[in-house]
ROKOLBA-587104 format. One record per residue: residue in three letters; y, x negated, z negated of N, C-alpha, C in turn. Coordinates in steps of 0.02 Angstrom, whole numbers, plus 50000, padded with zeros to 5 digits. Layout:
! ROKOLBA-587104
ALAYXZYXZYXZ/...
//
This chain:
! ROKOLBA-587104
UNK526175174850639525595173150598525465165650607/UNK525285162350552525185155150554524455153350564/UNK524335147050580523655144550588523275145150522/UNK523625144650466523315145350401522965152050394/UNK523295157350418522995164050416522375164150460/UNK522415161050519521835160650564521255157050531/UNK521405151650496520885147850460520565152250407/UNK520965155850368520705160250316520265165750346/UNK520485168650401520085173850434519415171150457/UNK519425165150488518805162250513518335160650455/UNK518585157350404518165155450347517875161750313/UNK518275166850305518035173050274517475176150316/UNK517585176450382517075179250426516435175050425/UNK516515168450431515935163950431515545164450365/UNK515895164850310515565165550245515185172150240/UNK515485177550264515165184050264514525183950306/UNK514555180850364513955180250407513415176350371/UNK513605170550344513115166050312512795169350251/UNK513195172550209512935175750149512475181550168/UNK512685185550215512275191250237511625188950267/UNK511655183850309511055181450342510575178150293/UNK510835174350247510405171050197510105176050148/UNK510495180850127510265185650077509795190950105/UNK509945193450165509555199150191509245197950259/UNK509395192250290509185190850359509415196550405/UNK510025198950392510315204350431511065203250434/UNK511335203550494512065203150504512265209550539/UNK512675213550506512835220150534513305219450594/UNK513255224350637513685224450696514425224850677/UNK514575228150621515275228550600515555221650583/UNK515145217250555515365210450540515475206550605/UNK515035207550653515095204250718515735206650753/UNK515845213150755516435215950788517075213650754/UNK517075213550687517665211250650517815203950668/UNK517295199850672517405192750691517675192050762/UNK517415196150807517655195950876518375198250881/UNK518545203650845519235206150845519705200950816/UNK519505197750761519925192650730520005186650776/UNK519475184650809519505178950855519985180350912/UNK519925186150942520385187850998521095188950973/UNK521175191950915521845192850887522185186150875/UNK521815181450847522085174750836522235171150901/UNK521805172150951521915168951016522545171751049/UNK522625178451047523215181551077523855179551041/UNK523815178950975524415177050935524495169550928/UNK524055165750959524065158450958524075155650887/UNK523645158450844523605156050775522885154450755/UNK522455153750805521755152350791521665145250765/UNK521185144250721521085137650692520835132450742/UNK520555134650798520295129950847520745129350908/UNK521305132850907521815132250960521605134651029/UNK521175139751033520975142251099521435147851122/UNK521535148151186521935153551216521505159751224/UNK521815165251243521445171451254520935170651310/UNK521115166951362520655165751418520065161551394/UNK520205156351356519675152051329519215156051282/UNK519505160451243519095164651199518645169251239/UNK518905172151293518495176551335517925172751367/UNK518075167051396517555163051428517045160651376/UNK517285158351319516835156051266516365161451242/UNK516625167551233516205173151210515675174851263/UNK515885174951325515405176551379514865171251385/UNK515065164851383514575159451387514105159651327/UNK514385160551267513985160951207513465166451210/UNK513645172151238513185177751244512635176151296/UNK512845173851354512375172751409511885167151395/UNK512115161851362511695155951350511105157451303/UNK511225161251251510685162651202510295169051216/UNK510535173051262510185179351277509455178351299/UNK509295173251338508585172151355508135170951294/UNK508405167751242508005166551181507855173151146/UNK508335177751148508215184451120507685188151163/UNK507755187651228507285190951273506575188351264/UNK506505181951247505845179051234505585180651165/UNK506005183551122505785185451055505805179851004/UNK506155174451020506185168850972506855168550935/UNK507295173350948507945173450914508155180750907/UNK508485182150851508715188950839509355190550878/UNK509465196850889510055199050926510705197150889/UNK510695197550823511295195850785511485188550794/UNK510975184150799511125177050810511475175950877/UNK511255179450928511565179050994512285181550990/UNK512385187150956513065189950951513515185350910/UNK513255182350857513655177650817513865171650860/UNK513405169250902513575163650946514115165650996/UNK514095171751021514625174151065515295174451029/UNK515285176750967515915176950928516165169850915/UNK515715165250901515925158250892516225155550957/UNK515975157751013516275155751077516995158251082/UNK517115164251056517805166951056518245163051008/UNK517985161250950518375157450902518505150350925/UNK517985146950948518015139750960518105137651032/UNK517975142151079517995140351149517325137651172/UNK517225137851238516565135851264516435128451255/UNK516955124351251516855117151244516505115251179/UNK516535119551129516225118051064515515120651058/UNK515305124851103514665128351095514055123751095/UNK514035118951139513455114451142513375110651076/UNK513925107951050513895104350987513695108850929/UNK513965114850927513785119550874513055121550878/UNK512815122550939512115124350949511655118750927/UNK511835112550943511425106850923511435106050847/UNK512015106450816512055105750743511675111250708/UNK511745117450731511395123150700510645122450711/UNK510435120050768509725119250782509425113750737/UNK509795108450726509565103250679509495106050609/UNK509995109850588509965113050521509385117850517/UNK509265121750569508705126450570508035122650568/UNK508005117050601507395112950600507255110250530/UNK507785108050496507715105750427507485111450383/UNK507765117450393507575123250354506835124950366/UNK506625124850429505925126350445505455121150413/UNK505655114850415505245109650383505215110850308/UNK505775112650278505795114250206505325120050190/UNK505325125150233504875130850223504145128650228/UNK503995124350276503315121750282503095118250218/UNK503535114150192503375110250132503325114850070/UNK503815119050061503835123050000503315128649999/UNK503105130950056502595136150057501905133250069/UNK501885126650075501255123050087500875125750148/UNK501265127450199500965129850261500655123950299/UNK500035124550318499715119250357499925119950429/UNK500025114250462500225114350532499705117950575/UNK499075117350558498555120750595498605128350587/UNK498935130550534498985137750520499595140950552/UNK499925137650598500535140350627500415145450683/UNK499795146750699499655151850749499865158550720/UNK500285161950756500565168150730500075173850739/UNK499925177250685499465182850689499855189350678/UNK499975191050616500345197150599500935195250556/UNK501515198050572502105196850531502405189950544/UNK502795187750497503155181450503502705175550491/UNK502835170150527502455164050517502655160850450/UNK503305160650437503555157750376503845163250332/UNK503745162550268504065167150222504155163650156/UNK504745164350127504895161450063505305166550024/UNK505075168349966505415173249923505545179749961/UNK505065181650003505135187950040505585187650100/UNK505855181750116506295180950174505925177350229/UNK505895180350287505545177150342506045173750389/UNK505825168750420506185164950471506785161050443/UNK507135158050488507725154050471508355158150483/UNK508825157950438509455161650448509905157950499/UNK509745158750563510085154850615510825156550620/UNK511005162750609511725164550609512105160650556/UNK511795159750498512105155750446512155148450467/UNK511635145950499511655139050524512235138150573/UNK512335143050617512875142650666513565142650633/UNK513665147250585514335147750555514475141850507/UNK513965139250475514065133350433514245127350476/UNK513915126650534514085121150579514805121750604/UNK515025127750621515705128850644516215127550588/UNK516045129650527516485128450470516545121050455/UNK515985117450461516005110250450516435106850503/UNK516385109250565516795106450619517535107750605/UNK517705113650579518395115150561518645110450507/UNK518235109250456518425104650403518525097650430/UNK518075095450473518135088750502518765088150545/UNK518925093350582519545093350621520145092750575/UNK520135096450521520685096150473520755089250442/UNK520195086250424520215079550395520465074350445/UNK520305075450509520525070750561521235072250584/UNK521535077450557522215079250577522255082850643/UNK521695085850665521665089150730521885096350730/UNK522035099150672522275106150671523015106350685/UNK523225111650719523935112150737524365113350677/
//
């Protein structure tokens, strides 16, 4: 199997996560498991787009899960977002996680600011009472899983443009 197949698998999985998260604010476990299986399959066959080994994929997935789990426990992040980050750890390796987290968090911040502006939410009104603080077109919160996969896809494109893909 070639790296091209690995790239196609990653882009298809990332697009499915982003579309599902943006449209329904829900990422099914089957999509998460499929991404994890594809990431490990590519790592074992050495055809992953980010060039990680099976060991690097394992460590990346574990770090990705452990690092964001406290945010889920505090109720500020959904379980699917944590699982998507773990799958990205398997695809990209642990060395990429901090950069992906920062890029996705910046994108999420821009999204939250956009929601504030478009819904005309006053900053004084951000005290959470019942339900979601932000809502636009019936969708609450920021699609953080989409922010994560878009950041990873952008990194893949930048690697390709820089000639860093194998």
